C-alpha positions in Angstrom: -10.9 -27.2 1.7 -11.2 -23.7 0.3 -7.7 -23.9 -1.1 -8.7 -26.8 -3.3 -11.3 -24.6 -5.1 -8.7 -21.8 -5.9 -8.3 -21.2 -9.7 -4.9 -19.5 -10.1 -5.5 -18.5 -13.8 -8.8 -16.7 -13.0 -7.8 -15.3 -9.6 -10.7 -16.7 -7.5 -12.6 -19.6 -6.2 -15.0 -22.0 -7.9 -17.7 -23.2 -5.5 -20.5 -25.4 -6.9 -19.8 -24.3 -10.5 -20.0 -20.7 -9.5 -16.8 -18.6 -9.9 -16.1 -16.1 -7.1 -13.4 -13.6 -7.9 -10.9 -12.7 -5.1 -9.0 -9.4 -5.6 -6.5 -7.3 -3.7 -9.5 -5.1 -2.7 -11.0 -8.1 -0.9 -7.8 -8.7 1.0 -7.6 -5.0 2.0 -11.2 -5.1 3.2 -10.6 -8.3 5.2 -7.5 -6.8 6.8 -9.2 -3.5 7.6 -6.8 -1.6 5.4 -8.1 1.6 3.8 -9.1 1.3 0.2 -9.3 4.9 -0.7 -6.7 7.5 -0.9 -3.7 8.5 -3.1 -1.6 5.8 -4.7 2.1 5.8 -4.3 4.8 4.3 -6.4 6.4 1.3 -4.7 9.0 0.4 -7.4 11.5 3.1 -8.1 15.0 3.1 -9.5 16.5 5.5 -6.9 15.4 7.8 -4.1 17.1 10.5 -2.1 15.3 11.3 1.1 16.0 11.3 4.9 14.8 7.7 5.4 17.0 6.3 2.7 20.0 8.1 4.1 19.6 6.2 7.4 21.3 3.3 5.6 24.7 3.2 4.1 24.2 0.1 2.0 23.2 0.0 -1.7 20.4 -2.5 -1.1 18.4 -2.3 2.2 17.1 -5.6 3.5 14.4 -6.1 6.1 17.2 -7.3 8.4 19.0 -3.9 7.9 15.8 -2.1 9.0 15.4 -4.3 12.0 19.1 -3.6 13.0 18.7 0.2 12.6 15.5 0.1 14.6 17.3 -1.8 17.5 20.1 0.7 17.4 17.9 3.8 17.5 15.4 2.5 20.2 17.3 4.0 23.1 18.0 7.3 21.4 16.1 10.5 21.1 15.1 10.2 17.5 11.5 9.3 17.9 10.5 10.2 14.4 13.2 7.9 12.9 12.1 5.0 15.2 8.6 5.5 13.9 9.7 5.6 10.3 11.7 2.4 10.7 8.9 0.6 12.6 6.4 1.5 9.9 8.8 0.5 7.2 9.5 -2.8 8.9 5.8 -3.6 9.1 5.1 -2.6 5.5 8.1 -4.6 4.2 7.3 -7.7 6.2 3.6 -7.9 5.9 2.0 -5.7 3.1 4.8 -5.6 0.6 7.2 -8.5 1.2 10.0 -9.2 -1.3 11.3 -12.7 -1.9 14.9 -11.4 -1.6 14.1 -9.7 1.7 14.8 -6.2 0.1 12.9 -3.1 1.0 11.2 -1.5 -2.0 12.6 2.0 -2.6 9.2 3.6 -2.7 8.7 2.8 1.0 11.5 5.2 1.9 9.7 8.2 0.5 6.4 7.0 1.8 7.6 7.0 5.5 9.7 10.1 5.1 6.8 12.5 5.9 5.0 10.9 8.8 2.2 13.5 8.7 1.2 12.5 5.2 0.8 8.7 5.7 -2.9 8.9 6.1 -3.5 10.2 2.5 -2.2 7.0 0.8 -4.1 3.9 -0.2 
């Protein structure tokens, strides 16, 4: 029933003639995602970092990340497995792409695991 009160143009719900805005911040708070911290650039033209060099294709899909993760699970590269696992979660749930492609900004984001906590 709530879906029937959604106003796409205004980005919120109308309940009994009262408009209630629904923003990305509301979604973050509902999911328990941090809402403070540094921003990062999701859309980039190109990146050159360790996480990106794990793949030898020009466009990396979520399926490619999953395959790499499966290939590295039995190895000793714990940091790379963590990077791939985080990238998979971000690509599937927080920043999905209709074409199934991984946004280039995510490669730099997961490259330094010790800095993940500073981002929004």
